[in-house]
Steps between C-alpha positions, in 0.01 A plus 500: 500500500774756533683526814550814704860518383392504141244764545752730672749454214237582241388810688869609531550474125189685425616778728834520316312518176311799628805677620682425170204639315488813700872562453447459137228755490715753703788451252264575211369812666838641579647422149412858366674646797808294429485606123469881606789470736718369231452809277821702450553773773517862389833680567511735799467863415820653373649168369322492163740447194597815325341611185659385185464830322587821668259791551521761226702799575311801610767772494562738220840502324760755585531830313749371238301187422178706490670734247635206292158332484333815396700511177501869460810562694777318326734800475435597868574143619828485285605830636427398865713186435781692338513751787517213756163605677322174425575359844392818663160495325459142594550587866260531778431859435225620476560729195310707268612502150400747231563273204567624159368288208715388214326774285608761772869396460466484119390870507838606647746663243655239274787311660420604852403156628809347344723768660343442847534125464884549418556677820261333751677630815459858371188686395309182457500423878386862572230490256357159617522594881308817401194278422494341844344608810556328839175354636185376332298797375174392332310733258251591781794660683665653189189700420515658844847639421398762266766786483729319728860385429579125558867407572621207296770238576725704291479788740340739253124585515203461259202736525152339488226681319134380504245627247134562574416160323734323736789446249838518625821655358858492644720800434857412506816699588543599133149648484357214293129400576452117489158343511410209720303274261438195725508447867521253797675206303552292813822317598589311814751769595326821381293655221565607140344808329550515129606825345530620138844660504835465672562735805822680491665603834653815347 
């Protein structure tokens, strides 16, 4: 027959078993919480790694690059570079450029372009600056200038004419009428309007 001491020892061991079992259940129930806690923490706002590819540029190119990309102004671009005006037309501006096409330069008397390029500091600079107006003047503003004179960077003026159908002509100091054939070619430092002849300051 078991003694009182033996009964107490058995009861104590049984109690330890119950406690151990309970602790085991608690660990099992808390396991998911431990797993969740080990998940990698997200970075605080503003500390994320930079993007590996930059965002695409949203600004337009400047007047010179716009003219180069268009492909119809190779003579104009060459003349601007020869006259040392490229940096100016790449500047902050804004500028409005009435840009003659290659065909417009080709329509000048034979040898004119070559003569101008041979003396870029002379008549060439005067002619080129006669095609530039300070400030950005979109077509919507140009059509409101009917009959008015507009002073160019050259210092001489051109006269704006607007027909009933909205077409625009520019009359230069030599009395030539030049048609505006395309408008509002945007650049980041101004706007280009395309003309079909070369404006002459005198």
